[in-house]
C-alpha positions, 0 to 999 in steps of 0.5 A: 777873916784875912786879919785871922788867917795871916795871924794863924798861919804865922803862929802854924808856921812858928810852932812847926819850926820849933817842933821841927827844931826840937828833934836836933836837940838829941844830936846836941845832947849825945855829942855834948854829953849835957842832956840836962842843960840841953832840956832845960835850954830848949824849954825856952823854945817849947814855951815859945810854941806852947805860947803860939798854940794858946794862941792858935785856938780862939784864932782859928775859931774866929776864922770858922765863925766869920766863915759860917756868919757870911756863908763861906766854905773855909776850907781854902783858908784852912789849907793855907794854916796846913801848907804853913805847917809844911813850911815851918817844918822846912824852914826849921830843916834849913836851919837844923846846921845853923841852930847846932852850932847856936845851941851847942854854945847856948849851952856852953854859955849857960854853963857859965852864966847859970842864968836863963834870963841872962842868956836870953836876953844876951842871945837877942842883943844886935850884935849876937844876932848878926854874929848867927847871921853871919855864921849861918850854915846849910845842911850837907849833902853828906848827911843825907848820904850817911843815912843807914836806913836800916838801923832805924824801924820803920815801924816809929817812921810810919807812926810818926808820919800818921800821928804827924798828920793827925796832930797837923789838922786835929784842931782845924778837922774838929773846927772844920767840921762846925760848917758841916753840922747843925747850928746847935752842934756847931760848939761841941764838934769846934770842942771836940778838938782838944781830945783829937791833939790829946789822943794824939801826942798821947800816942806820939809819948807812948809809941814814938818817943820812947823809942826814939829815946832808947836809940838816943841813949844807946848811943850816948852809952856808945852802944850804937854809933852817932850815926844812928842818932843822926839817921834818927833825926833827919828821918823822924824829921822827913817823916814829919814833913811827909805828915804834914802833907798827908794832913792836905789830904785827910782833912774834909775825910776827917772832918766829914767823920766828925761831924757825923758823930753829931748828925 
């Protein structure tokens, strides 16, 4: 059980770290004006996150399966996994200034090399890793002081908080609900995880992403100041962090609600 848990914690940390860093790509794209190259390069990071997501399901299934066999409530283990999502988000927030510096340099390098595999190989060299570590920086106080709260729709932030909470616990709650139903319904309950995360992803795509894209495009055209995009990124990341914490609260009610459909 412990083996499943710590592998799951590590994967969850990586997923939320990359998801958090993805918000900052908007800043790099607006500042450099290289939307296509920025998107192409970041797809490498998204691929890592998606691969981690694919591995996450079997590990959760293993954790829940063992807990059912030995008759243990896995709620404490699942809470640790949710805390890993909060930890990954916090790590992403701390790493954003360094990530933006490295990402901006990588985009420029990609334009000259024209090869993503070559860029990845060069980036993973010992000398480059040492250089990144040497030039790492922390978020500045001025970034938070210059936030223009009134220019970002409050509904957008509320939706991002709620949908992040659902996305954070959707799979975990579905698998956890399998411990709350009769044996003949356990497989059906755990299988609903894909549907829950699918709905959360669709809502994020329909509700949050379009409005964030509009603000980003307006800043790129000069219709909005660059500081609005910076404010957008800071607030979206802040509400993402809040959403992972909210996930701790809704885990048990969400699992009970899912189990109710199979009882």
